[in-house]
C-alpha positions as CSV (number, residue, x, y, z in Angstrom):
1,M,0.8,4.4,12.9
2,Y,-1.7,1.9,14.1
3,Y,-2.0,-1.9,13.7
4,A,-4.9,-1.3,11.2
5,D,-2.5,0.5,8.9
6,L,-0.8,-2.8,8.2
7,G,-3.9,-4.4,6.7
8,P,-5.5,-4.1,3.2
9,D,-6.2,-0.6,2.0
10,S,-9.2,-1.4,-0.1
11,I,-12.5,-3.3,0.1
12,D,-13.9,-5.6,-2.5
13,V,-17.3,-3.9,-3.0
14,S,-18.2,-5.8,-6.2
15,A,-21.1,-7.6,-4.4
16,Y,-22.3,-4.5,-2.6
17,P,-25.5,-2.7,-3.8
18,A,-25.0,0.1,-6.3
19,Q,-25.6,2.9,-3.8
20,Q,-22.9,1.4,-1.5
21,K,-20.4,1.2,-4.4
22,H,-21.1,4.9,-5.0
23,N,-20.7,5.7,-1.3
24,Y,-17.4,3.8,-1.3
25,G,-16.0,6.3,-3.8
26,F,-16.6,9.1,-1.3
27,F,-15.1,7.1,1.5
28,R,-11.9,6.4,-0.6
29,L,-11.7,10.0,-1.7
30,Q,-12.1,11.7,1.7
31,C,-10.4,9.2,4.0
32,S,-7.2,9.0,1.9
33,R,-6.7,12.8,2.1
34,C,-5.0,12.4,5.5
35,H,-4.2,8.8,6.2
36,T,-4.1,5.4,4.6
37,L,-7.4,3.8,3.9
38,A,-6.2,0.7,5.7
39,R,-6.8,2.6,9.0
40,A,-10.6,2.7,8.5
41,V,-10.8,-0.5,6.5
42,N,-9.3,-2.5,9.4
43,S,-10.5,-0.6,12.3
44,P,-12.8,-2.3,14.9
45,V,-16.6,-2.1,14.6
46,Q,-17.8,1.4,15.6
47,S,-21.1,3.0,15.9
48,R,-22.4,5.5,13.4
49,A,-22.1,8.2,16.1
50,Y,-18.5,7.4,16.6
51,W,-17.7,7.7,12.9
52,H,-19.8,10.9,12.6
53,F,-17.8,12.4,15.5
54,H,-14.5,11.5,13.9
55,M,-15.6,12.8,10.4
56,I,-16.5,16.1,11.9
57,R,-13.1,16.3,13.7
58,M,-11.3,15.3,10.5
59,S,-13.3,17.7,8.5
60,L,-12.3,20.5,10.8
61,H,-8.7,19.4,10.6
62,S,-8.8,19.4,6.8
63,R,-10.4,22.8,6.8
64,L,-7.4,24.0,8.9
65,Q,-5.1,22.6,6.1
66,R,-7.1,24.5,3.5
67,E,-8.3,21.2,1.8
68,G,-11.9,22.1,2.6
69,P,-14.4,20.4,4.8
70,I,-16.2,17.2,4.0
71,P,-19.4,18.2,2.3
72,P,-22.5,17.1,4.2
73,D,-23.9,14.9,1.4
74,Q,-20.5,13.1,1.2
75,M,-20.4,12.7,5.0
76,K,-23.8,11.1,4.9
77,A,-22.7,8.8,2.1
78,M,-19.6,7.8,4.0
79,L,-21.5,7.1,7.2
80,D,-24.0,5.0,5.2
81,F,-21.1,3.1,3.7
82,L,-19.2,2.5,7.0
83,E,-22.4,1.3,8.6
84,Y,-23.2,-1.1,5.8
85,D,-19.6,-2.3,5.4
86,A,-19.2,-3.0,9.1
87,R,-22.3,-5.1,9.1
88,V,-21.1,-7.1,6.1
89,R,-17.4,-7.6,6.8
90,K,-17.1,-7.1,10.5
91,V,-20.3,-8.4,12.0
92,D,-21.7,-11.0,9.6
93,D,-18.2,-12.3,8.9
94,K,-17.0,-11.7,12.5
95,K,-14.7,-14.7,12.8
96,R,-12.7,-13.8,9.7
97,F,-12.5,-10.2,10.7
98,E,-11.3,-11.0,14.2
99,E,-8.6,-13.4,12.9
100,R,-7.3,-10.8,10.5
101,T,-7.3,-8.2,13.4
102,E,-5.3,-10.5,15.6
103,E,-2.8,-11.1,12.8
104,L,-2.4,-7.4,12.3
105,K,-1.8,-6.8,16.0
106,R,0.9,-9.6,16.0
107,R,2.6,-8.0,13.0
108,F,2.4,-4.5,14.6
109,E,4.0,-5.7,17.9
110,P,7.6,-5.3,16.7
111,T,6.9,-1.8,15.4
112,L,5.3,-0.9,18.7
113,Q,8.3,-2.2,20.6
114,R,10.7,-0.2,18.4
115,L,8.6,3.0,18.9
116,L,8.6,2.4,22.7
117,E,12.4,1.9,22.8
118,H,12.9,5.0,20.7
119,M,10.7,7.1,23.1
120,Q,12.5,5.7,26.1
121,R,15.9,6.7,24.6
122,S,14.7,10.2,23.6
123,P,15.0,13.2,25.9
124,Q,11.9,13.6,27.9
125,P,9.9,16.8,26.9
126,R,9.1,19.3,29.6
127,L,5.3,19.6,29.8
128,M,5.3,23.1,31.3
129,P,7.9,25.9,30.8
130,G,9.7,26.5,34.1
131,A,8.5,23.3,35.7
132,S,12.1,22.5,36.8
133,G,12.3,25.8,38.6
134,E,13.7,27.7,35.6
135,A,12.2,31.0,34.5
136,P,10.0,30.6,31.3
């Protein structure tokens, strides 16, 4: 779970150009296969190369789960959408986006604290068999 998961899981694309509305459909379809859409909707501004890298990584992951890779035409549409949307919502309306991000981080802090406390109470995993001198 990430702070971005606590935010809205959709984007009002009613004022977006027709092509971007179409691209948004691929974004919704593909990204929701493995995680909430809120994660991408509320993530920080990233470069096209960053998103491309993660889409390839996610496509490989989904292939391993037999859901099939993200088709190249859909990947391009998603990249076009993410680039356009970031410019409209995260760059041109930077102040509002940053205010929402700070609010999500504040809301996430108690969850992060609970996760940290849980990890501290849990037995510590051994990173390598036999690291404590035992035979593997």
